Biopython code that builds the backbone (N, CA, C, O; Angstrom):
import numpy as np
from Bio.PDB.StructureBuilder import StructureBuilder

atoms = [
    (1, "UNK", "N", (-5.108, -2.943, 12.789)),
    (1, "UNK", "CA", (-4.230, -2.032, 13.454)),
    (1, "UNK", "C", (-4.249, -0.744, 12.684)),
    (1, "UNK", "O", (-4.127, -0.727, 11.460)),
    (2, "UNK", "N", (-4.409, 0.377, 13.444)),
    (2, "UNK", "CA", (-4.435, 1.697, 12.852)),
    (2, "UNK", "C", (-3.070, 2.316, 12.735)),
    (2, "UNK", "O", (-2.128, 1.754, 13.294)),
    (3, "UNK", "N", (-2.889, 3.396, 12.075)),
    (3, "UNK", "CA", (-1.613, 4.054, 11.975)),
    (3, "UNK", "C", (-1.104, 4.431, 13.323)),
    (3, "UNK", "O", (0.066, 4.202, 13.630)),
    (4, "UNK", "N", (-1.952, 5.005, 14.142)),
    (4, "UNK", "CA", (-1.593, 5.374, 15.516)),
    (4, "UNK", "C", (-1.045, 4.152, 16.327)),
    (4, "UNK", "O", (-0.043, 4.276, 17.032)),
    (5, "UNK", "N", (-1.700, 3.011, 16.217)),
    (5, "UNK", "CA", (-1.259, 1.822, 16.933)),
    (5, "UNK", "C", (0.087, 1.374, 16.375)),
    (5, "UNK", "O", (0.978, 0.987, 17.131)),
    (6, "UNK", "N", (0.239, 1.429, 15.012)),
    (6, "UNK", "CA", (1.540, 1.092, 14.372)),
    (6, "UNK", "C", (2.681, 2.037, 14.910)),
    (6, "UNK", "O", (3.767, 1.576, 15.261)),
    (7, "UNK", "N", (2.410, 3.264, 14.954)),
    (7, "UNK", "CA", (3.416, 4.246, 15.454)),
    (7, "UNK", "C", (3.787, 3.875, 16.938)),
    (7, "UNK", "O", (4.964, 3.858, 17.298)),
    (8, "UNK", "N", (2.794, 3.592, 17.748)),
    (8, "UNK", "CA", (3.083, 3.239, 19.108)),
    (8, "UNK", "C", (3.920, 1.926, 19.227)),
    (8, "UNK", "O", (4.821, 1.861, 20.064)),
    (9, "UNK", "N", (3.656, 0.960, 18.463)),
    (9, "UNK", "CA", (4.343, -0.257, 18.385)),
    (9, "UNK", "C", (5.818, -0.091, 17.943)),
    (9, "UNK", "O", (6.752, -0.659, 18.509)),
    (10, "UNK", "N", (5.947, 0.758, 16.855)),
    (10, "UNK", "CA", (7.269, 1.046, 16.338)),
    (10, "UNK", "C", (8.135, 1.749, 17.386)),
    (10, "UNK", "O", (9.316, 1.445, 17.549)),
    (11, "UNK", "N", (7.502, 2.711, 18.100)),
    (11, "UNK", "CA", (8.211, 3.491, 19.087)),
    (11, "UNK", "C", (8.689, 2.614, 20.283)),
    (11, "UNK", "O", (9.794, 2.782, 20.800)),
    (12, "UNK", "N", (7.794, 1.664, 20.698)),
    (12, "UNK", "CA", (8.107, 0.768, 21.798)),
    (12, "UNK", "C", (9.248, -0.170, 21.410)),
    (12, "UNK", "O", (10.249, -0.302, 22.114)),
    (13, "UNK", "N", (9.046, -0.838, 20.221)),
    (13, "UNK", "CA", (10.035, -1.838, 19.788)),
    (13, "UNK", "C", (11.377, -1.206, 19.455)),
    (13, "UNK", "O", (12.398, -1.847, 19.699)),
    (14, "UNK", "N", (11.446, -0.052, 18.940)),
    (14, "UNK", "CA", (12.709, 0.579, 18.559)),
    (14, "UNK", "C", (13.322, 1.418, 19.680)),
    (14, "UNK", "O", (14.471, 1.852, 19.589)),
    (15, "UNK", "N", (12.534, 1.640, 20.747)),
    (15, "UNK", "CA", (13.056, 2.463, 21.881)),
    (15, "UNK", "C", (13.211, 3.916, 21.527)),
    (15, "UNK", "O", (14.128, 4.579, 22.012)),
    (16, "UNK", "N", (12.280, 4.456, 20.640)),
    (16, "UNK", "CA", (12.359, 5.850, 20.205)),
    (16, "UNK", "C", (11.044, 6.558, 20.614)),
    (16, "UNK", "O", (10.102, 5.899, 21.055)),
    (17, "UNK", "N", (10.981, 7.869, 20.471)),
    (17, "UNK", "CA", (9.792, 8.523, 20.807)),
    (17, "UNK", "C", (8.680, 8.245, 19.695)),
    (17, "UNK", "O", (8.949, 7.781, 18.587)),
    (18, "UNK", "N", (7.440, 8.575, 20.111)),
    (18, "UNK", "CA", (6.330, 8.395, 19.130)),
    (18, "UNK", "C", (6.447, 9.433, 18.015)),
    (18, "UNK", "O", (5.993, 9.184, 16.898)),
    (19, "UNK", "N", (7.060, 10.618, 18.304)),
    (19, "UNK", "CA", (7.189, 11.589, 17.221)),
    (19, "UNK", "C", (8.224, 11.124, 16.235)),
    (19, "UNK", "O", (8.026, 11.323, 15.036)),
    (20, "UNK", "N", (9.287, 10.534, 16.642)),
    (20, "UNK", "CA", (10.308, 9.971, 15.764)),
    (20, "UNK", "C", (9.764, 8.763, 14.978)),
    (20, "UNK", "O", (10.080, 8.575, 13.803)),
    (21, "UNK", "N", (8.959, 7.971, 15.643)),
    (21, "UNK", "CA", (8.392, 6.802, 14.938)),
    (21, "UNK", "C", (7.364, 7.241, 13.884)),
    (21, "UNK", "O", (7.245, 6.623, 12.826)),
    (22, "UNK", "N", (6.637, 8.303, 14.187)),
    (22, "UNK", "CA", (5.626, 8.838, 13.293)),
    (22, "UNK", "C", (6.355, 9.433, 12.062)),
    (22, "UNK", "O", (5.917, 9.227, 10.930)),
    (23, "UNK", "N", (7.424, 10.144, 12.276)),
    (23, "UNK", "CA", (8.212, 10.711, 11.238)),
    (23, "UNK", "C", (8.778, 9.570, 10.328)),
    (23, "UNK", "O", (8.715, 9.657, 9.102)),
    (24, "UNK", "N", (9.302, 8.555, 10.935)),
    (24, "UNK", "CA", (9.822, 7.445, 10.161)),
    (24, "UNK", "C", (8.748, 6.782, 9.294)),
    (24, "UNK", "O", (8.951, 6.497, 8.113)),
    (25, "UNK", "N", (7.631, 6.556, 9.913)),
    (25, "UNK", "CA", (6.516, 5.903, 9.152)),
    (25, "UNK", "C", (6.055, 6.776, 7.992)),
    (25, "UNK", "O", (5.801, 6.281, 6.894)),
    (26, "UNK", "N", (5.950, 8.072, 8.242)),
    (26, "UNK", "CA", (5.475, 9.028, 7.156)),
    (26, "UNK", "C", (6.577, 9.022, 6.061)),
    (26, "UNK", "O", (6.249, 9.001, 4.875)),
    (27, "UNK", "N", (7.816, 9.038, 6.423)),
    (27, "UNK", "CA", (8.874, 8.970, 5.436)),
    (27, "UNK", "C", (8.814, 7.732, 4.570)),
    (27, "UNK", "O", (9.011, 7.769, 3.356)),
    (28, "UNK", "N", (8.535, 6.639, 5.246)),
    (28, "UNK", "CA", (8.443, 5.331, 4.546)),
    (28, "UNK", "C", (7.208, 5.339, 3.561)),
    (28, "UNK", "O", (7.309, 4.852, 2.436)),
    (29, "UNK", "N", (6.100, 5.879, 4.000)),
    (29, "UNK", "CA", (4.903, 5.939, 3.164)),
    (29, "UNK", "C", (5.176, 6.901, 1.980)),
    (29, "UNK", "O", (4.800, 6.578, 0.854)),
    (30, "UNK", "N", (5.788, 8.015, 2.188)),
    (30, "UNK", "CA", (6.058, 8.961, 1.153)),
    (30, "UNK", "C", (7.032, 8.380, 0.161)),
    (30, "UNK", "O", (6.873, 8.601, -1.039)),
    (31, "UNK", "N", (8.055, 7.632, 0.616)),
    (31, "UNK", "CA", (9.004, 6.984, -0.250)),
    (31, "UNK", "C", (8.390, 5.976, -1.193)),
    (31, "UNK", "O", (8.671, 5.925, -2.390)),
    (32, "UNK", "N", (7.516, 5.160, -0.567)),
    (32, "UNK", "CA", (6.787, 4.138, -1.384)),
    (32, "UNK", "C", (5.931, 4.841, -2.409)),
    (32, "UNK", "O", (5.932, 4.449, -3.576)),
    (33, "UNK", "N", (5.216, 5.845, -2.023)),
    (33, "UNK", "CA", (4.333, 6.550, -2.935)),
    (33, "UNK", "C", (5.070, 7.167, -4.099)),
    (33, "UNK", "O", (4.611, 7.104, -5.240)),
    (34, "UNK", "N", (6.290, 7.804, -3.796)),
    (34, "UNK", "CA", (7.092, 8.396, -4.848)),
    (34, "UNK", "C", (7.608, 7.345, -5.807)),
    (34, "UNK", "O", (7.635, 7.563, -7.019)),
    (35, "UNK", "N", (8.010, 6.232, -5.283)),
    (35, "UNK", "CA", (8.506, 5.144, -6.144)),
    (35, "UNK", "C", (7.479, 4.565, -7.005)),
    (35, "UNK", "O", (7.754, 4.170, -8.138)),
    (36, "UNK", "N", (6.229, 4.498, -6.478)),
    (36, "UNK", "CA", (5.113, 3.897, -7.282)),
    (36, "UNK", "C", (4.572, 4.849, -8.329)),
    (36, "UNK", "O", (3.929, 4.424, -9.289)),
    (37, "UNK", "N", (4.834, 6.155, -8.148)),
    (37, "UNK", "CA", (4.361, 7.152, -9.175)),
    (37, "UNK", "C", (5.090, 7.024, -10.488)),
    (37, "UNK", "O", (4.592, 7.401, -11.549)),
    (38, "UNK", "N", (6.361, 6.446, -10.376)),
    (38, "UNK", "CA", (7.129, 6.308, -11.674)),
    (38, "UNK", "C", (6.414, 5.319, -12.553)),
    (38, "UNK", "O", (5.586, 4.535, -12.087)),
    (39, "UNK", "N", (6.744, 5.360, -13.850)),
    (39, "UNK", "CA", (6.106, 4.535, -14.844)),
    (39, "UNK", "C", (6.169, 3.040, -14.518)),
    (39, "UNK", "O", (5.156, 2.345, -14.595)),
    (40, "UNK", "N", (7.342, 2.552, -14.158)),
    (40, "UNK", "CA", (7.507, 1.114, -13.836)),
    (40, "UNK", "C", (7.752, 1.071, -12.344)),
    (40, "UNK", "O", (8.692, 0.397, -11.922)),
    (41, "UNK", "N", (7.003, 1.716, -11.550)),
    (41, "UNK", "CA", (7.130, 1.755, -10.070)),
    (41, "UNK", "C", (7.043, 0.403, -9.429)),
    (41, "UNK", "O", (6.137, -0.388, -9.691)),
    (42, "UNK", "N", (8.062, 0.148, -8.539)),
    (42, "UNK", "CA", (8.136, -1.093, -7.786)),
    (42, "UNK", "C", (8.958, -0.903, -6.570)),
    (42, "UNK", "O", (10.030, -0.299, -6.610)),
    (43, "UNK", "N", (8.450, -1.431, -5.455)),
    (43, "UNK", "CA", (9.191, -1.398, -4.173)),
    (43, "UNK", "C", (9.210, -2.765, -3.621)),
    (43, "UNK", "O", (8.166, -3.358, -3.351)),
    (44, "UNK", "N", (10.502, -3.326, -3.430)),
    (44, "UNK", "CA", (10.641, -4.650, -2.947)),
    (44, "UNK", "C", (11.289, -4.617, -1.559)),
    (44, "UNK", "O", (12.357, -4.027, -1.393)),
    (45, "UNK", "N", (10.674, -5.226, -0.592)),
    (45, "UNK", "CA", (11.208, -5.372, 0.730)),
    (45, "UNK", "C", (11.379, -6.860, 1.002)),
    (45, "UNK", "O", (10.421, -7.580, 1.285)),
    (46, "UNK", "N", (12.654, -7.304, 0.906)),
    (46, "UNK", "CA", (12.975, -8.753, 0.991)),
    (46, "UNK", "C", (12.337, -9.330, 2.304)),
    (46, "UNK", "O", (12.528, -8.784, 3.390)),
    (47, "UNK", "N", (11.627, -10.374, 2.168)),
    (47, "UNK", "CA", (11.034, -10.999, 3.284)),
    (47, "UNK", "C", (9.695, -10.511, 3.638)),
    (47, "UNK", "O", (8.900, -11.254, 4.213)),
    (48, "UNK", "N", (9.396, -9.279, 3.319)),
    (48, "UNK", "CA", (8.067, -8.662, 3.617)),
    (48, "UNK", "C", (7.121, -8.747, 2.380)),
    (48, "UNK", "O", (6.020, -9.294, 2.448)),
    (49, "UNK", "N", (7.598, -8.191, 1.279)),
    (49, "UNK", "CA", (6.756, -8.254, 0.067)),
    (49, "UNK", "C", (7.168, -7.194, -0.932)),
    (49, "UNK", "O", (8.140, -6.458, -0.767)),
    (50, "UNK", "N", (6.348, -7.166, -1.996)),
    (50, "UNK", "CA", (6.605, -6.248, -3.100)),
    (50, "UNK", "C", (5.318, -5.421, -3.439)),
    (50, "UNK", "O", (4.231, -5.969, -3.627)),
    (51, "UNK", "N", (5.502, -4.128, -3.502)),
    (51, "UNK", "CA", (4.447, -3.259, -3.991)),
    (51, "UNK", "C", (4.680, -2.958, -5.476)),
    (51, "UNK", "O", (5.793, -2.584, -5.847)),
    (52, "UNK", "N", (3.695, -3.104, -6.312)),
    (52, "UNK", "CA", (3.806, -2.837, -7.734)),
    (52, "UNK", "C", (2.749, -1.925, -8.188)),
    (52, "UNK", "O", (1.709, -1.814, -7.539)),
    (53, "UNK", "N", (2.962, -1.255, -9.285)),
    (53, "UNK", "CA", (1.909, -0.426, -9.866)),
    (53, "UNK", "C", (1.445, -1.197, -11.103)),
    (53, "UNK", "O", (2.232, -1.701, -11.904)),
    (54, "UNK", "N", (0.086, -1.255, -11.206)),
    (54, "UNK", "CA", (-0.520, -1.889, -12.357)),
    (54, "UNK", "C", (-1.601, -1.030, -12.902)),
    (54, "UNK", "O", (-2.165, -0.175, -12.218)),
    (55, "UNK", "N", (-1.892, -1.284, -14.200)),
    (55, "UNK", "CA", (-2.892, -0.483, -14.914)),
    (55, "UNK", "C", (-4.173, -1.309, -15.020)),
    (55, "UNK", "O", (-4.124, -2.447, -15.489)),
    (56, "UNK", "N", (-5.255, -0.798, -14.620)),
    (56, "UNK", "CA", (-6.544, -1.486, -14.735)),
    (56, "UNK", "C", (-7.253, -0.856, -15.938)),
    (56, "UNK", "O", (-7.410, 0.361, -16.034)),
    (57, "UNK", "N", (-7.680, -1.749, -16.860)),
    (57, "UNK", "CA", (-8.361, -1.299, -18.076)),
    (57, "UNK", "C", (-9.749, -0.734, -17.791)),
    (57, "UNK", "O", (-10.383, -1.043, -16.782)),
    (58, "UNK", "N", (-10.193, 0.108, -18.726)),
    (58, "UNK", "CA", (-11.549, 0.597, -18.646)),
    (58, "UNK", "C", (-12.525, -0.585, -18.883)),
    (58, "UNK", "O", (-12.258, -1.473, -19.693)),
    (59, "UNK", "N", (-13.619, -0.568, -18.181)),
    (59, "UNK", "CA", (-14.599, -1.662, -18.333)),
    (59, "UNK", "C", (-16.039, -1.170, -18.032)),
    (59, "UNK", "O", (-16.264, -0.067, -17.533)),
    (60, "UNK", "N", (-17.014, -2.082, -18.377)),
    (60, "UNK", "CA", (-18.363, -1.770, -18.110)),
    (60, "UNK", "C", (-18.761, -2.371, -16.726)),
    (60, "UNK", "O", (-18.299, -3.449, -16.355)),
    (61, "UNK", "N", (-19.577, -1.686, -16.024)),
    (61, "UNK", "CA", (-20.129, -2.138, -14.790)),
    (61, "UNK", "C", (-21.612, -1.856, -14.629)),
    (61, "UNK", "O", (-22.246, -1.394, -15.578)),
    (62, "UNK", "N", (-22.178, -2.113, -13.480)),
    (62, "UNK", "CA", (-23.572, -1.846, -13.234)),
    (62, "UNK", "C", (-23.744, -1.103, -11.924)),
    (62, "UNK", "O", (-23.112, -1.398, -10.910)),
    (63, "UNK", "N", (-24.645, -0.110, -11.998)),
    (63, "UNK", "CA", (-25.000, 0.634, -10.804)),
    (63, "UNK", "C", (-25.772, -0.400, -9.892)),
    (63, "UNK", "O", (-26.777, -0.950, -10.342)),
    (64, "UNK", "N", (-25.353, -0.649, -8.718)),
    (64, "UNK", "CA", (-26.085, -1.642, -7.922)),
    (64, "UNK", "C", (-27.501, -1.232, -7.438)),
    (64, "UNK", "O", (-28.342, -2.074, -7.124)),
    (65, "UNK", "N", (-27.717, 0.082, -7.393)),
    (65, "UNK", "CA", (-28.999, 0.568, -6.968)),
    (65, "UNK", "C", (-30.056, 0.501, -8.106)),
    (65, "UNK", "O", (-31.188, 0.057, -7.912)),
    (66, "UNK", "N", (-29.621, 0.967, -9.304)),
    (66, "UNK", "CA", (-30.631, 0.998, -10.374)),
    (66, "UNK", "C", (-30.416, -0.094, -11.435)),
    (66, "UNK", "O", (-31.295, -0.328, -12.264)),
    (67, "UNK", "N", (-29.286, -0.741, -11.411)),
    (67, "UNK", "CA", (-29.009, -1.805, -12.424)),
    (67, "UNK", "C", (-28.628, -1.295, -13.783)),
    (67, "UNK", "O", (-28.471, -2.075, -14.723)),
    (68, "UNK", "N", (-28.468, 0.089, -13.909)),
    (68, "UNK", "CA", (-28.036, 0.669, -15.151)),
    (68, "UNK", "C", (-26.625, 0.374, -15.481)),
    (68, "UNK", "O", (-25.803, 0.355, -14.565)),
    (69, "UNK", "N", (-26.252, 0.133, -16.745)),
    (69, "UNK", "CA", (-24.868, -0.078, -17.062)),
    (69, "UNK", "C", (-24.133, 1.256, -17.006)),
    (69, "UNK", "O", (-24.659, 2.299, -17.393)),
    (70, "UNK", "N", (-22.863, 1.186, -16.497)),
    (70, "UNK", "CA", (-22.027, 2.427, -16.431)),
    (70, "UNK", "C", (-20.661, 2.049, -16.969)),
    (70, "UNK", "O", (-20.283, 0.883, -17.079)),
    (71, "UNK", "N", (-19.944, 3.119, -17.298)),
    (71, "UNK", "CA", (-18.561, 2.947, -17.772)),
    (71, "UNK", "C", (-17.619, 3.244, -16.583)),
    (71, "UNK", "O", (-17.754, 4.272, -15.919)),
    (72, "UNK", "N", (-16.679, 2.343, -16.333)),
    (72, "UNK", "CA", (-15.716, 2.508, -15.333)),
    (72, "UNK", "C", (-14.394, 2.878, -16.047)),
    (72, "UNK", "O", (-13.927, 2.146, -16.920)),
    (73, "UNK", "N", (-13.806, 4.019, -15.662)),
    (73, "UNK", "CA", (-12.614, 4.527, -16.277)),
    (73, "UNK", "C", (-11.359, 3.627, -15.979)),
    (73, "UNK", "O", (-11.342, 2.896, -14.988)),
    (74, "UNK", "N", (-10.360, 3.697, -16.821)),
    (74, "UNK", "CA", (-9.102, 3.011, -16.556)),
    (74, "UNK", "C", (-8.426, 3.727, -15.422)),
    (74, "UNK", "O", (-8.593, 4.933, -15.243)),
    (75, "UNK", "N", (-7.630, 2.951, -14.623)),
    (75, "UNK", "CA", (-6.965, 3.488, -13.426)),
    (75, "UNK", "C", (-5.716, 2.817, -13.153)),
    (75, "UNK", "O", (-5.537, 1.669, -13.558)),
    (76, "UNK", "N", (-4.787, 3.481, -12.458)),
    (76, "UNK", "CA", (-3.594, 2.896, -11.956)),
    (76, "UNK", "C", (-3.914, 2.398, -10.519)),
    (76, "UNK", "O", (-4.513, 3.129, -9.731)),
    (77, "UNK", "N", (-3.521, 1.187, -10.200)),
    (77, "UNK", "CA", (-3.760, 0.617, -8.912)),
    (77, "UNK", "C", (-2.476, 0.060, -8.369)),
    (77, "UNK", "O", (-1.547, -0.247, -9.117)),
    (78, "UNK", "N", (-2.424, -0.074, -7.008)),
    (78, "UNK", "CA", (-1.253, -0.655, -6.346)),
    (78, "UNK", "C", (-1.536, -2.053, -5.944)),
    (78, "UNK", "O", (-2.564, -2.323, -5.323)),
    (79, "UNK", "N", (-0.658, -2.958, -6.276)),
    (79, "UNK", "CA", (-0.830, -4.329, -5.886)),
    (79, "UNK", "C", (0.290, -4.699, -4.891)),
    (79, "UNK", "O", (1.399, -4.171, -4.974)),
    (80, "UNK", "N", (-0.011, -5.595, -3.967)),
    (80, "UNK", "CA", (0.940, -6.064, -3.038)),
    (80, "UNK", "C", (1.056, -7.591, -3.060)),
    (80, "UNK", "O", (0.061, -8.313, -3.004)),
    (81, "UNK", "N", (2.289, -8.049, -3.142)),
    (81, "UNK", "CA", (2.497, -9.541, -3.186)),
    (81, "UNK", "C", (3.355, -9.838, -1.987)),
    (81, "UNK", "O", (4.499, -9.385, -1.930)),
    (82, "UNK", "N", (2.845, -10.587, -1.019)),
    (82, "UNK", "CA", (3.628, -10.803, 0.208)),
    (82, "UNK", "C", (4.886, -11.729, -0.049)),
    (82, "UNK", "O", (4.900, -12.608, -0.911)),
    (83, "UNK", "N", (5.890, -11.445, 0.755)),
    (83, "UNK", "CA", (7.144, -12.244, 0.624)),
    (83, "UNK", "C", (6.947, -13.586, 1.408)),
    (83, "UNK", "O", (5.920, -13.815, 2.047)),
    (84, "UNK", "N", (7.962, -14.425, 1.321)),
    (84, "UNK", "CA", (7.901, -15.782, 1.925)),
    (84, "UNK", "C", (7.832, -15.675, 3.429)),
    (84, "UNK", "O", (7.038, -16.405, 4.023)),
    (85, "UNK", "N", (8.605, -14.815, 4.108)),
    (85, "UNK", "CA", (8.565, -14.763, 5.551)),
    (85, "UNK", "C", (7.191, -14.250, 6.024)),
    (85, "UNK", "O", (6.683, -14.759, 7.023)),
    (86, "UNK", "N", (6.598, -13.308, 5.380)),
    (86, "UNK", "CA", (5.298, -12.761, 5.772)),
    (86, "UNK", "C", (4.202, -13.834, 5.563)),
    (86, "UNK", "O", (3.300, -13.988, 6.385)),
    (87, "UNK", "N", (4.311, -14.554, 4.454)),
    (87, "UNK", "CA", (3.301, -15.596, 4.266)),
    (87, "UNK", "C", (3.428, -16.717, 5.294)),
    (87, "UNK", "O", (2.408, -17.241, 5.742)),
    (88, "UNK", "N", (4.612, -17.092, 5.671)),
    (88, "UNK", "CA", (4.832, -18.083, 6.702)),
    (88, "UNK", "C", (4.425, -17.628, 8.065)),
    (88, "UNK", "O", (3.975, -18.441, 8.872)),
    (89, "UNK", "N", (4.570, -16.297, 8.369)),
    (89, "UNK", "CA", (4.191, -15.765, 9.710)),
    (89, "UNK", "C", (2.664, -15.699, 9.831)),
    (89, "UNK", "O", (2.143, -15.811, 10.941)),
    (90, "UNK", "N", (1.945, -15.525, 8.744)),
    (90, "UNK", "CA", (0.506, -15.430, 8.743)),
    (90, "UNK", "C", (-0.089, -16.761, 8.617)),
    (90, "UNK", "O", (-1.312, -16.890, 8.596)),
]
sb = StructureBuilder()
sb.init_structure("model")
sb.init_model(0)
sb.init_chain("A")
sb.init_seg("    ")
for serial, (resi, resn, name, xyz) in enumerate(atoms, 1):
    if name == "N":
        sb.init_residue(resn, " ", resi, " ")
    sb.init_atom(name, np.array(xyz, "f"), 0.0, 1.0, " ", f" {name:<3s}", serial, name[0])
structure = sb.get_structure()
């Protein structure tokens, strides 16, 4: 499902315009991003799941084309852990 399809589904299910659904979705995405930017960022949606921020350490890797070893920098990543209702629905 693409973002446009999600907006259309939200608009239909909620009985609102696509513009309002798109604004709501964008506000949700911005809110999650702002919360995860914090040092101990975490967003919990009961029944759906939890978004957490984690730190991935620097490590060595290989260039798949040449086989040369390369250094991969440390990075912050977002992890998602599905909630019970979502796991059961899927």
